[in-house]
N, C-alpha and C positions, 0 to 999 in steps of 0.2 A: 444903408437901409432907409435913411431919410429921403434920399434921392428917389429910391424905388417907390416909397410911399407917395411922393409928390406926383410921379408919373402915373401911378395907378389911379389917383384921383382926377388927373387932368386928361386922361385918354381912355375912353370906354373900350376901344379896340385892344389897348394894352392890357386892360383888366381881364378881358376874355382870354387873350393869349396867355397871360401869366397863369390864370387859373387852370387852363387846359394843360399847360406844360407841367404845373405842379401835380395835377391829377395823374398824368402819364408817368412821371417819375415815381410818384407814390405807388401806383399800381404795379410798376415794374419791380420796385424794391420789395413789395409785399409778396408778389407772385414768385420771385426768384430766390427769396431769402433762405429757403430750406432745401431747395432741390439739390444743391451741391453737398451740403454738410450732413444732412440727415433730417429725420422727421421732427418737426417742431410741435409743441403742445397745441392741441385744438383750441377752438374758441369761436365766439360769434363773429360773423363776417363784418369787417369794419367798412365804414364809408370813407371815401377819400377825404383826407384832412381832418374830418370830424371823428374818425375812428368809431368807437362804440358810445360816443358821448350821449346820444339820444336814448340809450338803454340804461344809462347810469343815474342813480339817485345821488347827486353830488352833495347833498346834505348828509347822507348816510351811505357812502359808497360800499361799506363793508356788507350791508344788507344785500345789495345787488350782487356782489361777488359771491356771497354764500348761496344765493339762488342759482347763479351760473354754475357753481361747482356741482350742483345736483345734476345738471345736464351734461357738463363737459368733463367731470371727474376731478381728481385731487390736484391735478396740475393742468393749468389752461392759460391761454393767452387772451388778453383784452387790451384794447387801444384807448388810452386816455388822450383823446385828440390824436395827434400824430405820434404820440409816445407809446411805444410797445411795452407792455407790462406782463410778466409771467406771474401768475398767482399760485401760491402753494396753499392747499387746503387740507385740514384734518391733521390729527396728532401725528400719525406715523410719517406722513410726507414732510410736514414741517420739521419734525425732529430729525429725520434723516438728512434733510438739506442743511440744517443749522449745526448739527453735530458731526455727522459722518462726512459731509462735504463742507466743513467749516471754512476752509480757505476759499473754495470756489464761490461760495455765497456770502463771503465775509466783508465785502466792501459796503460802504454807505452810499446810497443814491442821494445826491445833493440836488434837490429841486430848485427851481429858480428863486422861490421865496426864501429858502434856507440859505442859498448862496448870497442873497441880498442881506440876510441877517448876520451870518457868521463869516462869510467869504473864506471858508475852509479852515478857520481857526478853531481852537478849543478841542473838546473831547467828542461830543456826540455827532456833530456834523462835519467831520473831517475824515481824511483817509491818509494812507502812507505813513511816513515818519512822524508827522504831526500827531496823528491819532495814536500810534504806538507809544510815543514818548509821553504824551499827555495822559493817556489812560493808565500807563504804568505808574506815573507819578501820582495820579489821583488815587489809585488803588492802594499804593503803599502808604500815602499820607492819611487816607481815611482809616486804614487799619491802625496806624500809629496813634490816631486821635480817637480810637475807641470804637470803630465799627465792629460790633460784636463783643465789645469789652465793657468793663464796669464804668469807665469814664463816660461813655456815650449813654449808658443807662442812667447815670446821674443827671446828665444834661436833659434827657427826655423827661425824667420824673420831675425835675425842676419846672420844665415847661408845662407839664400836666397841671401843676399847682396854679400857674397863671391862667391856663385855659379854664380850669374849674372855677376860679374866682370870677372870671369874665362871664361865664354862663350863670353863676350864682346871682350876678347883678341883674339878670333879667327877671328874677323872682317868680319863676314859673310861667311868665307871660310868653306868648309865641315869639320866636325869633328866627331869623335866617341863619342857618349854621355856617354859611360860607365864610364870612370874615373871621370870626374867632378861630375856626379850625385851620384856615389858611395861615393866619398869623402864627399859630402854634407850630405848624410843620415848617414854615419859613424860618422861624427862630431856631429850630433845632439844627438845620443845615447852616444857618448863619453863624451859630455859636461854634460850629466845627470849622467853618471857612475863615471867619474873621476873629474868632477867639472870644466873642461876646454876643449876647442877644440884644434885641431892640425892645423898647417899650411899645406896647400895642398902639399907643397914641402918637408915636413918632411920625411926623409927616413924611420924611424921606422913606421910612420903612413902609408906610401905608402905600405910598406911590409906587415903590418897587413891586410890592405884592399885586397891586391893582393892575399895573402895566403888564406884569408877567401873565396874570390870568387872562387879561384881554387879548394879549398877543397869541397865547395858546388857543384861545377860543376861536378867534377869527382866522387863524392859520388853517383851521379845518373847514372853513366856510366854502360855499359854492363859488363865491367870487374868486377866492384865492386858488381854488382848484382850477378854475378857468385860466387864471393868470399862469399857473404852472404849465398848462397845456400850450398856451399861446402868449408867451411873455412879451413878445415884441408888439403884439396887437393890443393888449389890454393892460399894459404896464401903468396906465393912468388911473386905474380903479381906486376908489377911495380907501378901501380896506388895506390895500398895499401901502398907501401913504400913511395910514394910522400905524401900521406895524413898523415902518421905517422911522416914524417919529418916536414911537415907544422905545425902539432899539437905541436911537440916538440919546434919548434922555436917560435910559438905564445905563448906557456906557458912561455918561457924565457922572452919574451917582456912584457907580462902581469905581471909577477913577479916583473920585474924592475919597472913598473909603480906603482904597489902596494907599493913597497919598498919606492919609492920617496914620495908617499902620507903619508905613515906611519911615515916617518922621520919628516914631517911637520904637523902631525895631532894635532888638537886642539879639545878636546872632546866637548867643548861648541859650536863649529861651524862645521856643516856638509857641506862640499863642494859638495858632491855627494854620490852615492850609496856605493862606496868603503869606505868612511869615516864612514858611518852608520854601515856597516858590521864590520869594525875593532873595532868600539866602542862597538858594541854588543858582538863581540868575546872576547874582554878584560873583559867585565862584567861577561860573563859566566865562563871565566878562573878564575877570582877573587872569584866567588862564588862556584868554584869546581863543576860546573854542569856536571853531567855524560851524556854520549851519546849525546853530543852537536853536532848539525849540522853546527855550525859556525866554520868551519875549512878552512885552506888555499885552499885545493883542491876544496871544494864547492864554495869558492869565485872565484877562477880562472875559473872554468867551468861555473859558473853563468854568469860571465863577458863575456866569449867567446860566450856563447849562445845568450846573449842579443846583443852583437856586431854583430854576424852573422845574427841574425834575423832582427835586426834594420837596418843593412846595405843592405842585399841582397834583401829581398822581397820588401821593399819600393822603393829601387832604380830600381829594375826590373819593378815594376808597373809604375813608373814615366817615365822610358824609353819607355815602351809600349805606354804611353799616348802621348809623343812627336812624336813618329813614327806614331801613328794613326792620330794625327793632321796634319802631313805632307801629309799623304795619303788621308785624307778626308778634304780638305781645306774649303769646305762649312760649315763643323761643326766647324772648327777653327774660321771661320768668325763669326759665331753666338756666340761663347764663348767670343770672343774679343769685339763684339758689346755690349753684356750684361755687360761685365766688364767696358767698357767705359761709358755706360749709368748709371750704378749703382754706380761705385766706382770712375770713372774719373782717375785722376792722383794720388790719395791717395793710401797709402799702404793698401793692403787687410788685414782684420783681421778675426778671426774665426767667430765673430758675424755676419759678412757679408754673411755667407753661406745661411742663411734663405732668403736673398733677391736676391740670384743668383740661381734660380731653374734649369735653363738649364745647367749652369756650373756644378752644383752639380750632375745632372743627367749624364753628360758626364763623370765625375770622377768615379761615380759608375759603369757606363757601361765599362769604361776602366778596372776596377778591375774585373768585371765579365768576360769580353772577354779575358783578360790577363791570368786568370786561373793559377796563379803563382805556386800554390802547388797542382797539379791535383790529386795526390794520398793521400793528407794529409800526416801527419806523422803517421806511423803505430801504431795502438792500440793493446791491448791484453785483453782478457776477464779475469776478476778477480775471476770468479767462473763459475760453470756450469750455463747455461742460456737457456731457451726456448724462442725464439724470432720469431714472426710471424709464429709460428707453427713448427719451426725447432730447433733442439737441437744443441747447440754449447758448446763444452767442455771448462772447465777452462784452461787458458793458450794458447788458440787459437789466432793466429795472425789475426787481423781484419784490412782491408783497407776501411775506409770511403771514397768513391770515390768522392771527391769534384768536379771534372770536370763534373760528371754526375748530380750534383746539379745545378751548374752554367750554364749547357746546357740542363737542363731538358725540354724536348719538351712539357710537360704538364703544365709547369710553365712559360715559356717564349714564347712570340709571334714569335720571329725570333731568336732562340738561337745561330745560327752560324754566324750572321752578327752583325756589329757594329751599334747599334740602341739605342741612348739615350732615345728614347720614351718609352723604358721599364720602366723608372723611372719618367715618366710624365703623368699626367691625361689630360683629354680633354681640360682643362683650362690652361694647361702649368705649373701647379704647381707640385712640386716634391712630389713623393709618395715612401714610403718604400715598399720593396718586401720581403716577408718571405723567399723566396728561395735564397736570397742574403747572402751566407755564405762563403765569401772568407777567413775569419779568423777561420773557423771551428765553433764548438759549444760545449757546455757542459763543463765538468771539464777540458778538455785539450785545450780549445779555446785559441787563441793567447793572452798572457797577455799584450802585447803592442798594442792591437787593438786601444785604444783611442788615443795613441800617433801617431800611423801610420796614422789614419784618419786625424788628425790635420796636420801632415807633408804633406800628399798628397794634401790636399786642399791648404795649404799656398804655397808650392813649385810650384804646377801646375799653380795656378792663378798668382803668381808673375812672372813666366816665360812667361805666355800668355800675361800679361800686357806689358812686355818689348820686346818680340821678336815675329817674325813670323817664324815658322819652315817650311822649304821646302826641297824637295829632292835636292841632289847635282846637279850641272849643267849637262845636258845631260841625266838625269834620270827623267822619268815621274812618276806621282803619282801611276799609275797602276803598274809600275815596282818595287815599294817598296815592299819588301818581308816580309810577316807576318808569315813566318814559325818560330816557336819557336826553341830556342836552346835546346840542350840535357843537362840535369842536374837534380839534386835533386829538384831544382826549375827551372822554365823555363822562362828566360828573352827572349827578341827578339834575333834573329840571329845577328851577328856582322853587323853593318851598319853605315853609316855616314849621317848626316843631316846638313843643313845650318840654322843658326839662324840670321835672318835679324833684326837689331835693329829697333824698332818702335818709338824711341825717338831721 
């Protein structure tokens, strides 16, 4: 590739010839791709090499895709540069693909930047035996350490206390919700993974959280989108170098944490996920198991995936919740009235959820409107498949457009407004909605869904019991900005709130 690059720059004739050849090959592949196998999903006509790049908002591609779905339907094709992508839009289409065709749409698309980060290791960005074994292990271990059980509830409530104390220290003055909320959610997954939490002022912990948030944010930037389309042409871009540096430093810190746990490991007592992994790893080594997935690299990237997902998405959702309470004080009033009437001054527990229908509806509506992962994480077809009358080749990148599910106008009465009534019946009782899929669905659904739900409920209700959230002085509710930030996930744009103690 380096030789080709040199000749391209040294010979104008070769440049023209190479471009013409690439255009011909590209047009032939596009023109003949569906004639033999069947009808492919429609979509806007791509340009050679650039695809539909000029039509895409690379900062918020999910918005462009939603607009295109109105013209081309619930399943359509779009080209991110030379990369062909099939987009699934709307609740019924996304659900059918991920549930009824779970195997066909069940592989993970590993983009160039994700390959750079994990190299196929870990849970989230892997396929085949690595994914199957690591996901099975993580699910089993998370269940054993309390996902949905009392022990996890106790860890979350302990962290609630630390978060409340941190917010109390602001004494009602405006503060950025990002750091304290991120530290709290990071500590919950850390306590399950490592067996203990970190102090909020621990430099290593702060750096882990900061690098994680930065990496997730810039992974969704326009620069990295371009790198994913043309990895050999723009591999030099600064944001890619920042991500690689962050990954290197995080690997170093995680290795140190694993080493510390390994030195004090007692096989009869598992303190957390790392201990369980190390014990299993030793057993497989002792039995000379071939092709074991219990390797250091898989442990490191499973931990970083859990830490990233457990930190970023839950924290972003909770931050959206606090912002929405400040923007809509009448809804905050009703939540706090219900909590006072049902719970009083007692600590909220998970079992209280069934007696708090309005609060539960508000939390679900926060998740729906927050729309944290609008594109989902890209999938890939594991085989040729005919879906809704369209032929999709094996290895095709697929975007299940979650934002189109959470805002499906045929499923939600007022999809673009904050309306807790979406989850309440006429009697004021909580109701489940089929189109509520913030954690995706099928084989690749979020494995920490149960833990995340518990965290959101306990953290949100504990904060609502203790504080009233308001805009900073001089800012009205109407002036609070609900524009999402840009990133792989979409938290609120940077803002400050006041937390007025109610006790």
